Every structure is written in C-alpha cells, then in structure tokens.
C-alpha positions in Angstrom: 76.5 156.0 161.5 79.8 154.2 161.1 78.1 150.9 161.1 75.8 152.1 158.2 78.9 153.3 156.3 80.6 150.0 156.8 77.6 148.1 155.6 77.3 150.3 152.5 81.0 149.9 151.7 80.7 146.1 152.1 77.7 146.0 149.8 79.5 148.2 147.2 82.5 145.9 147.3 80.3 142.8 147.0 78.6 144.4 144.0 82.0 145.3 142.4 83.2 141.7 142.9 80.0 140.4 141.3 80.3 142.8 138.4 84.0 141.9 137.9 83.2 138.2 138.0 80.3 138.6 135.5 82.5 140.6 133.1 85.3 138.1 133.4 82.8 135.2 132.7 81.2 136.7 129.6 84.2 138.5 128.1 86.8 135.8 128.8 85.3 132.4 129.5 82.5 132.6 127.0 84.0 134.7 124.2 84.0 132.0 121.6 80.4 131.0 122.6 79.2 134.5 122.2 81.0 135.0 118.9 79.3 131.9 117.5 75.8 132.9 118.5 73.6 133.2 115.3 72.3 136.6 116.4 75.7 138.0 117.2 77.1 139.3 113.8 79.5 141.9 115.2 82.5 139.6 115.3 81.7 138.2 111.8 81.2 141.7 110.3 84.5 142.7 111.8 86.2 139.8 110.0 84.8 140.9 106.7 85.7 144.5 107.3 89.4 143.7 107.3 91.5 142.4 104.4 92.0 138.6 104.0 95.1 137.3 102.2 95.2 135.3 98.9 95.7 131.6 98.2 98.2 131.2 95.4 99.1 128.1 93.4 102.7 126.9 92.9 102.8 128.5 89.5 101.6 131.8 90.7 97.9 131.8 89.9 95.5 133.3 92.4 93.0 130.7 93.5 91.3 132.9 96.2 91.3 136.6 97.1 89.3 139.3 98.7 87.8 142.3 96.8 85.8 145.3 97.8 82.2 144.4 98.4 79.4 146.1 96.5 78.4 149.5 97.6 75.2 148.5 99.5 76.8 145.5 101.2 76.9 145.2 105.0 80.7 144.4 104.8 83.7 145.9 103.2 85.2 142.8 101.5 83.9 139.6 99.9 85.8 136.5 98.8 86.2 135.6 95.1 87.7 132.6 93.3 89.1 133.5 89.9 89.7 129.9 88.8 86.0 128.9 89.5 85.6 125.2 90.4 89.2 124.3 89.6 90.5 124.5 93.2 87.1 124.4 95.1 87.9 121.2 96.9 91.2 122.7 98.2 90.5 126.3 98.9 86.9 125.7 99.9 84.8 128.9 100.5 84.6 131.8 102.9 81.3 133.5 103.2 79.4 135.9 105.4 76.3 133.8 105.8 77.3 130.2 105.2 80.5 129.8 107.0 83.8 128.5 105.6 85.3 125.2 104.5 88.6 123.6 103.5 91.7 125.8 103.6 89.6 128.9 104.0 88.5 127.5 107.4 91.6 125.6 108.6 94.1 128.3 107.6 91.9 131.3 108.4 94.2 132.5 111.1 97.1 132.9 108.6 94.9 134.6 106.0 93.5 137.1 108.4 96.8 137.7 110.2 95.7 136.3 113.5 98.6 133.9 114.2 101.0 134.6 117.0 103.9 135.2 114.6 101.9 137.7 112.6 100.7 139.5 115.6 104.2 139.9 116.9 105.5 141.1 113.6 102.6 143.6 113.4 104.0 145.5 116.3 106.5 147.0 114.0 103.6 148.6 112.1 101.7 149.7 115.1 101.9 153.3 114.2 102.1 152.7 110.4 99.7 153.9 107.7 98.0 150.5 107.2 96.4 147.9 109.4 96.5 145.2 106.8 98.1 142.2 108.5 96.7 139.5 106.2 98.8 136.5 105.2 99.1 134.3 102.2 99.0 130.6 101.5 101.3 129.1 98.8 100.1 125.8 97.5 102.1 122.8 96.1 99.4 122.4 93.4 100.0 123.9 90.0 97.2 125.6 88.1 98.4 124.2 84.7 98.5 120.6 85.9 95.1 121.0 87.6 93.7 122.3 84.4 95.1 119.3 82.5 93.5 116.9 85.1 90.1 118.7 84.7 90.4 118.5 80.9 91.3 114.8 80.9 88.6 113.7 83.3 85.9 115.8 81.5 82.3 115.0 82.6 83.2 111.5 83.9 82.8 111.1 87.7 86.1 110.2 89.3 89.4 111.7 90.4 93.1 112.2 89.4 96.0 112.7 91.8 99.5 113.6 90.8 102.2 113.9 93.5 105.9 114.2 94.0 107.4 110.8 95.1 110.2 112.0 97.3 108.3 114.7 99.2 104.6 113.8 99.1 103.7 117.2 97.7 100.5 117.1 95.7 100.9 118.6 92.2 97.4 118.1 91.0 94.2 116.7 92.7 91.1 117.1 90.7 87.7 115.5 91.5 84.6 115.6 89.3 81.9 116.7 90.1 83.1 119.9 91.7 81.4 123.2 92.5 81.8 127.0 92.0 82.8 128.6 95.4 82.0 132.0 93.9 78.3 131.1 93.9 78.6 130.0 97.6 80.3 133.3 98.5 77.6 135.3 96.6 76.7 138.4 98.7 73.1 137.6 97.8 72.4 135.2 100.7 69.3 133.7 99.2 71.1 132.9 96.0 74.0 131.3 97.8 71.7 129.3 100.1 69.8 127.9 97.1 73.0 126.9 95.4 74.3 125.1 98.5 71.0 123.4 99.0 71.2 122.2 95.4 74.7 120.8 95.9 73.7 119.0 99.1 70.8 117.4 97.3 73.0 116.1 94.5 73.6 112.3 94.9 77.1 112.7 93.5 78.2 114.7 96.6 80.0 117.6 94.7 80.9 119.3 97.9 83.2 116.4 98.8 86.5 115.8 97.1 86.3 112.2 96.0 90.0 112.2 95.5 90.6 112.2 99.2 87.3 112.3 101.0 85.7 109.2 99.4 86.8 105.6 99.1 86.1 103.0 96.4 86.6 99.4 95.6 90.2 99.3 94.1 90.1 96.1 92.0 93.4 94.8 90.9 95.4 97.8 91.9 95.1 96.4 95.4 97.3 93.4 94.3 100.2 95.7 94.9 99.4 95.8 98.6 98.7 92.0 98.8 102.0 91.2 96.9 104.0 93.5 99.2 102.6 91.9 102.4 103.1 88.4 101.1 106.7 89.1 99.9 107.6 90.7 103.2 106.1 87.7 105.1 108.1 85.2 103.0 104.9 83.5 101.7 105.8 84.1 98.0 108.8 85.1 96.0 109.7 85.5 92.3 110.0 81.7 92.0 106.5 81.0 93.2 104.3 79.3 90.7 100.5 78.9 90.3 99.1 76.3 88.0 97.0 77.8 85.2 93.3 77.7 86.0 90.1 79.3 85.1 88.7 79.3 88.6 89.5 78.5 92.2 87.2 77.2 94.9 88.1 78.5 98.3 87.2 76.5 101.5 83.7 77.0 103.1 81.9 77.8 99.8 80.6 76.2 96.6 81.0 79.5 94.7 84.3 79.6 92.8 86.5 82.6 92.3 87.1 83.3 88.6 89.8 85.2 86.7 88.8 88.3 84.8 86.6 87.4 81.8 86.7 83.8 82.9 90.2 83.4 81.4 92.7 80.7 82.1 95.6 82.3 84.1 98.7 81.1 85.9 102.5 81.1 86.0 105.2 82.6 88.1 104.8 85.8 90.1 105.9 88.1 87.2 103.4 86.4 84.9 100.4 86.5 87.2 101.1 90.1 88.2 101.6 91.2 84.6 98.3 89.6 83.5 96.5 90.5 86.7 95.2 87.0 87.4 92.7 86.8 90.3 93.1 83.2 91.6 96.8 83.4 92.5 96.2 86.5 94.8 93.1 84.8 96.3 95.3 81.8 97.1 98.0 84.1 98.5 95.6 85.9 100.8 94.5 82.5 102.2 98.1 81.4 102.6 98.9 84.6 104.5 95.9 83.9 106.8 93.7 86.5 108.4 96.2 87.8 111.0 99.2 88.3 108.7 97.0 89.6 105.8 95.4 92.2 108.0 98.7 93.2 109.6 100.4 93.4 106.2 97.7 95.6 104.7 97.5 97.8 107.8 101.2 98.6 107.4 100.3 100.4 104.2 98.2 102.8 106.3 94.9 101.1 105.6 92.6 101.8 108.5 94.3 105.1 109.4 93.1 108.5 108.3 95.3 109.9 105.6 97.5 112.7 107.2 97.0 115.4 104.5 96.7 119.0 105.5 93.1 119.2 104.4 90.1 118.6 106.6 88.0 115.4 106.8 90.2 113.0 105.0 88.7 109.6 104.4 90.2 106.3 105.6 90.8 103.3 103.4 89.6 99.9 104.7 89.6 96.2 104.1 86.5 95.5 106.1 85.8 93.6 109.4 88.1 90.7 110.4 86.3 89.7 113.6 84.8 86.4 112.1 87.0 86.1 109.0 88.1 82.6 110.1 84.6 81.5 109.4 84.4 83.4 106.1 87.6 82.5 104.3 86.1 83.1 100.9 85.8 86.8 101.8 89.5 86.9 102.8 90.4 85.3 99.4 88.3 87.9 97.5 89.9 90.8 99.5 93.3 89.5 98.3 92.6 90.9 94.8 90.8 94.1 95.7 87.1 93.1 95.9 84.5 92.5 98.6 85.0 95.1 101.4 88.3 96.5 100.1 87.8 100.3 99.8 90.7 102.6 99.0 90.9 106.4 98.8 92.3 107.6 95.4 94.9 109.7 97.1 96.0 106.7 99.1 96.5 104.7 95.9 98.7 107.4 94.5 100.7 107.1 97.8 100.9 103.3 97.3 102.5 103.8 93.8 104.8 106.5 95.3 105.8 104.1 98.1 106.9 101.4 95.7 108.9 104.0 93.7 110.4 105.4 96.9 111.9 102.1 98.0 109.2 101.3 100.5 108.9 104.7 102.2 105.5 106.4 102.3 105.5 110.1 102.6 102.8 112.3 104.2 100.9 114.1 101.4 100.4 117.9 101.6 99.0 120.8 99.5 100.3 123.8 101.4 103.9 124.6 100.6 104.2 127.7 102.8 102.4 130.3 104.9 103.6 133.9 104.4 103.0 137.1 106.2 101.8 140.4 104.6 105.4 141.3 103.7 106.1 138.0 102.0 108.2 136.6 104.9 107.8 132.9 105.6 105.8 132.0 108.7 106.1 128.3 108.2 107.1 126.0 105.4 106.0 122.3 105.1 108.8 119.9 105.6 108.4 116.4 104.0 107.7 113.8 106.6 107.7 110.0 106.4 104.3 108.5 107.4 104.9 104.7 107.0 107.4 102.2 105.9 105.0 99.4 104.8 107.5 97.2 102.9 111.2 96.5 102.8 113.5 98.0 100.3 114.0 94.5 98.7 110.2 94.0 98.4 109.9 97.5 96.9 112.5 96.6 94.3 110.6 93.5 93.3 107.4 95.4 93.0 109.1 98.0 90.9 110.1 95.4 88.4 106.6 93.8 88.4 105.0 97.2 87.7 107.4 97.9 84.8 106.3 94.5 83.4 102.7 95.6 83.6 103.5 98.8 81.7 105.6 97.2 79.0 104.0 93.8 78.5 100.9 93.6 80.7 97.4 95.1 81.1 98.7 98.7 80.8 100.9 98.2 77.8 98.2 99.4 75.4 98.0 102.9 76.8 100.7 104.0 79.3 103.9 104.4 77.1 105.1 107.9 77.7 106.4 110.4 75.2 110.2 110.8 74.6 110.8 107.2 75.7 110.4 108.1 79.4 110.1 104.8 81.3 107.0 104.1 83.4 105.7 101.5 85.9 102.0 100.8 86.5 99.2 98.6 87.8 95.7 98.6 86.5 92.4 97.7 88.2 88.9 97.0 87.2 86.7 96.8 90.3 83.6 94.8 89.5 80.6 96.1 91.5 77.8 94.1 90.2 76.5 90.9 91.9 75.3 87.7 90.1 72.5 88.6 87.7 73.0 92.4 88.0 73.9 94.7 85.2 77.6 95.1 84.6 79.1 97.9 86.7 82.8 98.6 87.6 85.3 101.3 88.5 88.3 101.7 86.3 91.7 102.3 88.0 95.3 102.8 87.3 98.3 103.8 89.4 101.7 104.6 87.9 105.0 106.4 88.4 107.8 107.7 86.2 110.6 107.6 85.3 110.8 104.0 86.3 114.6 104.1 86.9 114.6 107.5 88.6 111.1 108.2 89.9 109.7 111.7 90.2 105.9 111.6 89.9 103.2 109.1 90.9 99.7 109.3 89.6 96.4 107.6 90.4 93.3 107.7 88.2 89.9 106.4 89.2 86.8 106.5 87.0 83.5 105.7 88.8 81.4 103.0 87.2 78.4 105.3 86.6 78.2 104.8 82.8 78.1 101.8 80.4 81.3 102.9 78.8 83.3 102.8 82.0 81.6 99.6 83.3 82.3 97.8 80.1 85.9 98.8 80.0 89.1 98.1 82.0 91.5 100.2 84.0 94.2 100.0 81.4 92.1 101.0 78.5 90.1 103.8 80.1 92.2 105.1 83.0 95.6 104.3 81.3 95.4 107.1 78.6 94.6 109.7 81.3 97.5 108.6 83.5 99.8 108.7 80.4 98.7 112.3 79.5 99.1 113.5 83.1 102.6 112.2 83.3 103.5 113.5 79.8 102.2 116.9 80.9 104.1 116.8 84.1 107.4 116.3 82.2 106.6 118.8 79.4 103.9 121.4 80.0 103.5 123.4 76.8 103.9 127.2 77.3 100.7 128.2 75.5 98.3 125.5 76.6 98.0 121.8 76.8 97.9 119.5 73.8 96.9 116.0 74.9 95.5 113.0 73.2 93.2 110.7 75.2 91.7 108.7 72.4 91.0 105.2 73.8 93.0 102.2 72.4 92.6 98.5 72.7 93.9 96.6 75.7 94.3 92.9 76.3 91.8 91.4 78.9 92.7 92.2 82.5 
C-alpha cells in the first residue's frame, strides 16, 4: 500500500514538473513567437484597445494620433494622420492588419507606455482613475517648413533636406512621391491592402523616403568631398593651377573626359571650383591615387550607414576599388561625381553642414524628445559628433570656395538670399546617359547660410525623370528651391508661405 502511494506521489510530482516546464516554455521562452503568430490576434487587439500617444512636430502640429474606432470595429482605437502624406516617411503607419513602419514601429514602446521608465512612473497611478500610460514623441521637424518643401518640390521626383548645422537636427525632410498613411491605416482591411499593393507596384517606390533611403549620382556636388580629401592630403592648395583645356585623356583609355558642355576650363583652385570644371578634379583624383582617394572619401562617412534615428537608412558609396589600379579612368571619373559615386541626399546636406561647421559632421536626428503621459521628459536627443572628415583649415578653404560658387559661379543665378543674407553653395548636374542615349541627368545643389555665421544647411535633389530636369543644371533648377527653403527658414510668414521659384538663367556648369 505504501509503495503504491509512493509511486502515485512520484508520478504526480513528475507530472507537475512537466506541467511547470511546459508553462514556463510557452509563457516565457516563446512569448514573442506566440504573439507574432498570424492566428493569434489577442495581443494585437490588446494593443489597439489601449490609447497610443501622439507624434507632434517642433511647431506643435499633430502628425499622428489615435481616435476612437468606428462602432462596429474589432478594436477601440485606430491611428490617424491629420497632415496626410506630409510626414508619412517619418511617422510611418500603425495598423491592425498591415503592421507598422518608421517611428510608429521603432518608437512604439514610448507611444504605448511600455518603456521601463514609463512603467515605473505608472506605479504612482496604480489605483488612479485612468490606465492611460501612453507617451508622446516630439520631432525636430517643423510642419511649416515641411509644407514649404512640399510646395517647392511639387510633382517633381526628388527630395529636400534642411538641417541645423551645429546640432544635426532635421528641420525639414520631404521626398516625392510620398503616400497617405491614413489609407494604410484604414479599418477596412481590403481597402488598405489594395492601397499598399498599389504603392508596392509603383516603380517610383513611394513607400521609401528617397531623402535618406535612396542614393543617387551626385554630379559636381561631389567635388566638395574630392577637394576636401586632396587639400588634407596636401595634393592641392589654393595656388594649384590647371591649364585650360576642353578634355583630358586619362591613362588606360582612348576615351577622353570632357568638361560640362564641352567647354574650355582651367585656372587656379578657386576658378575651377567656381566654374565646376571636370578635368581638374579628374586629374586630382588620379594624383591622390586609389588608396588616398578611397580613404579620404570614406572619412566623409561614405560607405557607412547614416546614423539617423529612422529605420533602414541608405549608405552612400563610391563603388568597388578592388581592381581600380587597372581601371584608372573610372577613378578619374569618380573624382567629379560620376561613374559609381552614389550619395544619399541627407548625406549631401550633412556634407554642406560639415564644411560650415569647421569640419565637424554631426549625427542627424528627427526625434527631439520622448515624453510620458504627464509631459515629463523620458529622454531628449543630445547632439553627437559622427565624423571629423576634414581639418578646420581645409573647411575654411572650402567655405571660401563655396561662397565663390554662390556669388560668382554656377549658383550665382539663383541662390542669392533675401535681406542680403550671405550664402555658400555647390551645384551638381549628374549626367546619367551613356554615349548615344537620350540626355538624362539629376539636378543637385547643396548650400548653407549665413556664410559667416552658419545656421542652416540644405540639399536639393531633382531626379532626371523629365526632359525639363535632364536639360537643365543644378544651379538653374535646384538653386531656386534651395534659396526659397533658406529664405523661409529665416523668415516664415505667419499666415502662410509666399515663395517665388520661377527659373532663371544660369551660366553653363
């Protein structure tokens, strides 16, 4: 009898241990896996049954918020985006059936109140009248400046980035095409799914922010990087001189490099930078040589993912250098922003800001602060240095060179700011067509102001998708946009924006 009792007790203990282990395995070790199962909607429904905090711009405009769901909905709250497509590439979307993206995904813990700090602070309200523990995101981006950027770019594919020079805070970052996150967050799943499918099929990739998630051939704006690398390496200086020439034949090829529009171009560094000659910068890249050129460009952060507080940032590149000794013409072409040079528009804004900031490149960011439900700060972004690509002396030389471009060079047609505010700039026209192909080019400009006491840097990129853009130059097409962005930054009108972007004539680049 006692033996039977002992056996039964042992069996019960064994079963208890097995049950405990199973519960521990499923409820602890595999919690996240179970929550992510398509058929398990309990955790998802629970998220949509509790409030979710807003995303607010620097000038106090609501970019994302939760509202009561329709009466027949399976959930209590749905997400809405009062500004439509204006901040879609920053806020992203948060949906019941199609997941989340951008800040709605990466900062979800703050918005739902699930961070450790918020959970600890919530203990004070454990027996309170409300269980709303949601948080809030405060952006560095301004709604008024974002609206200016959207207006200026219009229906042209491209991007505009405006940022603070000394902090790296992004003031505006607009990409076209964009999308309406309200349609993605539509409680009607079929309608939302059809819209997302349409966006995914669009060859223009509207779900991607081309301002920071795409890269493009930079054209002559890249000469800022080449010049900085060559000055720091001691290969060139302000006394360097290049004989005027129409074309230059690099070694290992019978195909010469030409200046823009086959023009004769040469002179000292100030002259060739001001006029944006190609052949001097091709020669400079060859004089630097593959190793010093690659090292000098990488110091600008090329090859590294841009450290912005948004997901899936693109990486600028200058191509493969494995066999470049046997392909020196490609090295020469990369010296003035062609061939495999590909730059992210945000990165080019950072390049302009680095020159203005005496050679210091700051990390860009769009989230100023995370706040709890009572408005108390959970965390605030502190400006951080990312790179020091050039010396202070080299930055000073580049500052003077970019002022020459704005006042007497390829940007002089279109970049002069209102109220006599000084400005520095570099234009670029990235020619994408090969021999015998229809003309196609991107139009670029980077700039900063005021030149003597820099505050804002801007980058404008227009994709070469139309005859108007492909037949133009960076100064003539992107220049007026950069001017209007900087003018607006210094003087936003209280009842709207009054900007003039009529194109003007520019000397050949």
